[in-house]
MDTraj code that builds the backbone (N, CA, C; nanometers):
import mdtraj as md
import numpy as np

residues = "MET HIS ASP LEU TYR ALA PHE ILE VAL ASP LEU TYR ILE GLY LEU ALA GLY CYS VAL LYS ALA TYR ASP ASP LEU ALA THR GLU PHE ILE ASN ALA ARG GLY GLU LYS ARG THR ALA VAL ILE GLU LYS ALA ARG LEU SER GLN GLU LYS LEU ASP ASN PRO ALA ASP ARG TYR SER ALA THR VAL TYR ILE LYS LEU MET GLU ARG ILE LEU GLU LYS GLY SER GLU TYR ILE ASP THR GLU LEU GLN ARG VAL GLU LYS LEU LEU THR GLY LYS MET ASN PRO ALA LYS GLN GLN GLU LEU LYS ILE ARG MET SER ILE LEU SER SER PHE LYS MET ALA ARG ASP ARG ASP GLU LEU".split()
xyz = np.array([
    [10.8089, 12.5046, 10.8964],
    [10.8842, 12.5055, 10.7914],
    [10.7981, 12.4596, 10.7166],
    [10.8079, 12.3122, 10.6635],
    [10.7623, 12.2216, 10.5669],
    [10.6140, 12.2933, 10.5286],
    [10.5221, 12.3606, 10.5760],
    [10.4129, 12.4395, 10.5569],
    [10.4424, 12.6295, 10.4865],
    [10.5581, 12.6656, 10.5578],
    [10.6103, 12.7765, 10.4598],
    [10.6269, 12.7344, 10.2896],
    [10.6957, 12.6391, 10.2596],
    [10.7111, 12.6148, 10.2211],
    [10.6687, 12.5605, 10.0743],
    [10.5093, 12.4659, 10.1555],
    [10.4381, 12.3812, 10.0304],
    [10.4191, 12.5725, 10.0185],
    [10.3720, 12.5809, 10.0800],
    [10.2866, 12.7879, 10.0449],
    [10.3841, 12.8945, 9.8926],
    [10.4695, 12.8723, 9.9401],
    [10.5580, 12.9749, 9.8513],
    [10.5117, 12.8961, 9.7088],
    [10.5734, 12.7888, 9.7166],
    [10.5868, 12.6994, 9.6061],
    [10.4975, 12.6590, 9.5125],
    [10.3154, 12.7288, 9.5702],
    [10.2275, 12.6770, 9.4909],
    [10.1354, 12.8377, 9.5122],
    [10.2719, 12.9234, 9.5143],
    [10.1964, 13.0334, 9.5011],
    [10.1846, 13.0811, 9.3433],
    [10.0681, 13.1960, 9.3563],
    [10.0771, 13.2088, 9.1584],
    [10.0362, 13.2794, 9.2327],
    [10.1286, 13.4276, 9.1530],
    [10.1038, 13.5434, 9.0915],
    [10.1365, 13.5738, 8.9710],
    [10.0721, 13.5721, 8.9028],
    [9.9826, 13.5724, 8.7445],
    [10.0409, 13.7651, 8.7688],
    [10.0981, 13.7783, 8.6248],
    [10.0389, 13.9565, 8.5658],
    [9.8910, 13.9573, 8.5067],
    [9.8589, 14.1476, 8.5132],
    [9.7808, 14.1643, 8.4399],
    [9.7181, 14.0578, 8.3403],
    [9.5983, 13.9697, 8.3746],
    [9.5003, 13.9787, 8.2232],
    [9.5570, 13.7885, 8.2642],
    [9.6749, 13.7868, 8.2531],
    [9.7217, 13.6200, 8.3249],
    [9.6332, 13.5452, 8.3972],
    [9.6152, 13.3835, 8.3334],
    [9.5386, 13.3127, 8.4174],
    [9.6288, 13.2178, 8.5011],
    [9.6130, 13.1589, 8.5632],
    [9.6841, 13.0431, 8.6205],
    [9.6848, 12.9353, 8.5124],
    [9.5483, 12.8480, 8.5195],
    [9.5355, 12.7402, 8.4536],
    [9.5643, 12.7451, 8.2719],
    [9.5635, 12.8483, 8.2318],
    [9.6814, 12.9540, 8.0875],
    [9.8619, 12.9180, 8.0743],
    [9.8622, 12.9704, 8.2357],
    [9.9886, 13.0112, 8.2469],
    [10.0185, 12.8423, 8.2101],
    [10.0117, 12.7776, 8.2624],
    [9.9742, 12.5647, 8.3362],
    [9.9507, 12.5358, 8.1788],
    [9.8669, 12.5974, 8.0709],
    [9.8895, 12.5508, 7.9426],
    [9.9911, 12.5550, 7.8775],
    [10.0027, 12.7427, 7.8428],
    [10.1210, 12.7404, 7.7506],
    [10.2876, 12.6981, 7.8207],
    [10.2951, 12.6927, 7.9558],
    [10.4059, 12.6093, 7.9514],
    [10.3614, 12.4231, 7.9417],
    [10.3451, 12.3703, 7.9023],
    [10.3327, 12.2892, 7.8383],
    [10.2495, 12.2408, 7.7257],
    [10.2150, 12.3763, 7.6379],
    [10.2237, 12.4379, 7.4863],
    [10.3512, 12.4516, 7.4244],
    [10.4286, 12.4925, 7.5518],
    [10.5747, 12.4961, 7.4739],
    [10.6702, 12.3877, 7.4686],
    [10.6670, 12.3325, 7.5839],
    [10.7027, 12.1832, 7.6152],
    [10.6952, 12.0628, 7.4971],
    [10.5484, 12.1288, 7.4181],
    [10.5056, 11.9676, 7.3729],
    [10.5522, 11.9927, 7.2103],
    [10.5839, 11.9210, 7.1402],
    [10.5966, 11.8516, 7.0241],
    [10.5511, 11.8145, 6.9111],
    [10.5142, 11.9122, 6.7511],
    [10.4193, 11.8868, 6.6543],
    [10.3179, 11.8065, 6.7286],
    [10.2348, 11.7696, 6.6862],
    [10.0380, 11.6705, 6.7124],
    [10.0640, 11.7252, 6.8339],
    [10.1038, 11.7635, 6.9717],
    [10.0219, 11.7286, 7.0986],
    [10.0609, 11.8633, 7.1254],
    [10.1122, 11.9709, 7.0607],
    [10.0914, 12.1058, 7.0646],
    [9.8902, 12.1733, 6.9431],
    [9.8620, 12.0832, 6.9345],
    [9.7079, 12.1287, 6.8580],
    [9.7265, 12.1133, 7.0083],
    [9.6716, 11.9152, 7.0778],
    [9.6279, 11.9065, 7.1595],
    [9.6560, 11.9559, 7.2802],
    [9.7071, 12.0454, 7.3104],
    [9.7394, 12.1996, 7.4095],
    [9.6096, 12.2439, 7.3843],
    [9.5749, 12.3352, 7.2853],
    [9.5270, 12.4149, 7.1691],
    [9.3399, 12.3576, 7.2335],
    [9.3596, 12.2853, 7.1478],
    [9.2304, 12.2047, 7.1836],
    [9.2017, 12.2433, 7.2990],
    [9.2528, 12.1636, 7.4143],
    [9.2381, 12.1328, 7.5324],
    [9.2395, 12.3140, 7.5980],
    [9.2619, 12.4493, 7.5400],
    [9.2387, 12.5584, 7.5135],
    [9.0901, 12.5808, 7.5814],
    [9.0683, 12.5830, 7.4384],
    [8.9332, 12.5968, 7.3292],
    [8.7716, 12.4812, 7.4424],
    [8.8875, 12.4081, 7.5204],
    [8.7491, 12.3273, 7.5656],
    [8.7648, 12.4051, 7.7718],
    [8.9070, 12.4270, 7.7563],
    [8.8084, 12.4710, 7.8971],
    [8.8085, 12.6038, 7.9289],
    [8.8404, 12.7150, 7.8091],
    [8.7840, 12.8609, 7.8339],
    [8.6031, 12.8239, 7.7842],
    [8.5712, 12.7344, 7.6971],
    [8.4566, 12.7127, 7.7288],
    [8.3944, 12.6630, 7.8817],
    [8.4394, 12.6953, 7.9989],
    [8.3973, 12.6653, 8.0862],
    [8.3788, 12.8018, 8.2237],
    [8.4616, 12.9165, 8.1151],
    [8.4501, 13.0271, 8.1466],
    [8.3544, 13.1049, 8.2121],
    [8.3451, 13.1882, 8.3586],
    [8.2503, 13.2410, 8.3352],
    [8.2883, 13.4167, 8.2822],
    [8.3694, 13.4039, 8.4243],
    [8.4208, 13.5491, 8.4232],
    [8.5003, 13.6066, 8.2673],
    [8.3968, 13.7291, 8.2170],
    [8.4367, 13.7379, 8.0530],
    [8.5814, 13.7961, 8.0467],
    [8.6632, 13.8740, 8.2296],
    [8.7803, 13.9211, 8.1851],
    [8.8668, 13.8066, 8.1761],
    [8.8497, 13.6551, 8.1979],
    [8.9560, 13.5217, 8.2004],
    [8.9157, 13.4920, 8.0452],
    [8.7527, 13.4942, 8.0015],
    [8.7448, 13.4097, 7.8879],
    [8.8106, 13.5582, 7.7248],
    [8.8504, 13.6593, 7.7491],
    [8.9066, 13.6811, 7.7335],
    [9.0689, 13.7489, 7.6440],
    [9.0787, 13.6700, 7.8028],
    [9.2230, 13.6482, 7.8104],
    [9.2476, 13.5144, 7.7612],
    [9.2066, 13.3925, 7.7635],
    [9.2143, 13.2642, 7.7052],
    [9.1481, 13.3190, 7.6072],
    [9.1166, 13.3888, 7.5662],
    [9.0799, 13.4163, 7.3442],
    [9.2455, 13.4629, 7.3757],
    [9.3347, 13.5466, 7.3296],
    [9.3946, 13.6152, 7.3773],
    [9.5236, 13.4448, 7.3724],
    [9.5715, 13.3891, 7.4743],
    [9.6629, 13.2369, 7.5109],
    [9.6670, 13.1731, 7.3550],
    [9.4958, 13.1913, 7.3383],
    [9.4889, 13.0044, 7.2623],
    [9.5348, 13.0635, 7.1211],
    [9.4966, 13.2684, 7.0973],
    [9.5397, 13.2818, 6.9491],
    [9.6906, 13.2781, 6.9432],
    [9.7891, 13.3400, 7.0125],
    [9.9301, 13.3177, 6.9773],
    [9.9632, 13.1512, 7.0405],
    [9.8654, 13.0167, 7.0425],
    [9.9318, 12.9257, 7.0695],
    [9.9314, 12.8820, 6.8734],
    [9.8100, 12.9180, 6.8796],
    [9.8070, 12.9161, 6.7441],
    [9.9293, 12.9479, 6.6517],
    [9.9511, 13.1087, 6.6675],
    [10.1219, 13.2063, 6.5843],
    [10.1813, 13.1176, 6.6240],
    [10.2820, 13.0906, 6.7007],
    [10.3120, 13.0719, 6.7353],
    [10.3367, 12.9095, 6.6331],
    [10.2365, 12.8267, 6.6723],
    [10.2596, 12.6809, 6.6119],
    [10.2961, 12.7238, 6.4714],
    [10.2080, 12.8373, 6.3679],
    [10.2290, 12.8478, 6.2361],
    [10.3770, 12.9600, 6.2546],
    [10.4173, 13.0033, 6.3677],
    [10.5515, 13.0934, 6.3094],
    [10.6269, 13.0182, 6.2953],
    [10.7122, 12.8890, 6.3742],
    [10.7774, 12.8995, 6.5804],
    [10.8127, 12.9885, 6.6858],
    [10.8115, 12.9499, 6.7850],
    [10.8262, 13.0479, 6.9130],
    [10.9236, 13.1681, 6.8769],
    [11.0228, 13.2017, 6.7708],
    [11.0684, 13.3090, 6.7393],
    [10.9201, 13.4820, 6.7258],
    [10.7804, 13.3654, 6.7218],
    [10.7323, 13.4448, 6.6707],
    [10.6980, 13.5539, 6.8278],
    [10.7550, 13.5189, 6.9044],
    [10.6825, 13.6149, 7.0526],
    [10.7646, 13.7082, 7.1235],
    [10.8524, 13.7069, 7.0706],
    [10.9523, 13.7727, 7.0518],
    [10.9528, 13.9132, 6.9697],
    [10.9454, 13.8613, 6.8130],
    [10.8558, 13.9465, 6.7476],
    [10.6851, 14.1155, 6.7630],
    [10.6485, 13.9451, 6.8678],
    [10.5347, 14.0361, 6.9229],
    [10.5276, 14.0470, 7.0417],
    [10.6283, 14.0415, 7.1325],
    [10.6504, 14.1246, 7.2458],
    [10.7432, 14.2930, 7.1639],
    [10.8210, 14.2685, 7.0755],
    [10.8678, 14.4357, 7.0309],
    [10.7369, 14.5228, 6.9685],
    [10.6518, 14.4023, 6.8900],
    [10.5485, 14.5463, 6.7850],
    [10.4719, 14.5799, 6.9820],
    [10.4365, 14.5060, 6.9998],
    [10.2987, 14.5301, 7.1134],
    [10.3904, 14.6444, 7.2122],
    [10.5289, 14.6728, 7.2540],
    [10.6245, 14.7929, 7.3310],
    [10.5762, 14.8291, 7.2276],
    [10.5775, 14.8370, 7.1325],
    [10.6259, 15.0250, 6.9923],
    [10.4709, 15.0541, 7.0295],
    [10.3487, 14.9626, 6.9911],
    [10.3030, 15.0473, 6.9689],
    [10.2229, 15.1198, 7.1284],
    [10.3084, 15.0270, 7.2417],
    [10.2148, 15.0975, 7.3965],
    [10.2996, 15.2009, 7.4004],
    [10.3669, 15.2261, 7.2987],
    [10.4358, 15.4348, 7.3587],
    [10.3709, 15.5017, 7.2871],
    [10.2255, 15.4812, 7.1659],
    [10.1901, 15.5729, 7.1240],
    [10.0503, 15.5980, 7.1434],
    [9.9338, 15.7261, 7.0870],
    [9.8826, 15.7338, 7.1791],
    [9.7667, 15.5857, 7.1114],
    [9.6718, 15.6232, 7.2828],
    [9.5966, 15.5653, 7.1167],
    [9.4758, 15.5331, 7.2934],
    [9.3086, 15.4885, 7.2870],
    [9.2537, 15.4918, 7.3626],
    [9.2917, 15.4288, 7.4896],
    [9.2450, 15.4439, 7.5908],
    [9.2608, 15.3317, 7.7006],
    [9.1732, 15.1772, 7.6918],
    [9.0423, 15.1491, 7.6083],
    [9.0220, 15.0620, 7.6768],
    [9.1590, 14.9182, 7.5309],
    [9.2283, 14.9837, 7.3847],
    [9.3484, 14.9035, 7.3722],
    [9.3918, 14.9260, 7.4206],
    [9.4598, 14.9777, 7.4989],
    [9.5338, 15.0071, 7.5253],
    [9.5645, 14.8610, 7.7264],
    [9.4462, 14.9375, 7.7027],
    [9.4370, 14.7909, 7.8866],
    [9.4707, 14.5973, 7.7181],
    [9.4867, 14.6370, 7.6451],
    [9.3761, 14.5183, 7.5832],
    [9.5418, 14.4988, 7.5368],
    [9.6780, 14.5969, 7.5429],
    [9.7830, 14.5237, 7.4352],
    [9.8607, 14.5266, 7.5637],
    [9.7965, 14.5581, 7.7128],
    [9.8842, 14.5469, 7.7636],
    [9.8928, 14.3753, 7.8246],
    [9.8020, 14.3581, 7.8150],
    [9.7250, 14.1680, 7.8683],
    [9.7587, 14.1448, 7.8026],
    [9.8026, 14.1569, 7.6201],
    [9.8557, 14.0605, 7.5611],
    [9.9714, 14.0491, 7.5675],
    [10.0368, 14.1571, 7.5974],
    [10.2324, 14.1676, 7.6364],
    [10.2244, 14.0776, 7.8177],
    [10.1372, 14.1118, 7.8809],
    [10.1144, 14.0001, 8.0258],
    [10.1777, 13.8490, 7.9570],
    [10.0573, 13.8047, 7.8584],
    [10.0184, 13.6917, 7.8256],
    [10.1327, 13.6076, 7.7226],
    [10.2179, 13.6878, 7.6961],
    [10.3498, 13.7503, 7.6109],
    [10.4710, 13.6481, 7.7044],
    [10.4455, 13.7386, 7.7845],
    [10.5721, 13.7211, 7.8806],
    [10.5532, 13.5400, 7.9169],
    [10.4791, 13.5300, 7.9136],
    [10.4211, 13.3715, 8.0250],
    [10.4619, 13.2880, 7.8743],
    [10.4437, 13.3521, 7.8033],
    [10.4858, 13.2439, 7.7006],
    [10.6574, 13.2521, 7.6488],
    [10.7437, 13.3608, 7.7111],
    [10.8090, 13.3652, 7.7298],
    [10.9594, 13.3460, 7.8077],
    [10.9135, 13.3162, 7.9516],
    [10.8793, 13.2602, 8.0328],
    [10.8996, 13.1191, 8.0715],
    [10.7830, 12.9673, 7.9835],
    [10.7718, 12.8707, 7.9688],
    [10.8908, 12.8588, 7.8706],
    [10.8559, 12.9112, 7.7745],
    [11.0149, 12.8580, 7.6118],
    [11.1890, 12.8816, 7.7304],
    [11.1716, 12.9751, 7.7854],
    [11.2944, 13.0564, 7.8316],
    [11.3249, 12.9227, 7.9166],
    [11.2814, 12.8909, 8.0194],
    [11.3040, 12.7653, 8.0819],
    [11.3273, 12.6515, 8.0253],
    [11.2342, 12.5986, 7.9366],
    [11.2173, 12.4518, 7.8253],
    [11.3438, 12.4860, 7.8085],
    [11.4369, 12.6457, 7.7412],
    [11.5520, 12.6159, 7.6444],
    [11.6761, 12.5794, 7.7635],
    [11.6274, 12.6242, 7.8893],
    [11.7900, 12.5994, 7.9744],
    [11.8043, 12.4277, 7.9937],
])
top = md.Topology()
chain = top.add_chain()
for i, resn in enumerate(residues, 1):
    res = top.add_residue(resn, chain, resSeq=i)
    for name in ("N", "CA", "C"):
        top.add_atom(name, md.element.get_by_symbol(name[0]), res)
traj = md.Trajectory(xyz[None], top)
């Protein structure tokens, strides 16, 4: 029973475009205050340099940009950006752009979940 519990606790099911290490950094960023947030962004940049997979590198770029915007505009940016991206996804666009927006939406959801847990 203990092995099953350990498996479930350690199980990570990320949304499309999400990277576990960066979901963890998103949570760390949301929980941090002041200068510690800047340190998390720097940690994310350093970690991105070590990524070999182009898709993970792209996702890392999105995580970092979102962290910078949240630092600049506050955590309410998460909700505003989610609404903006949802609206964009209802329009016509090429499949590559649609995929980029879906990845952005998934990553924003990671930040939202981390923020909502932090507020509890």
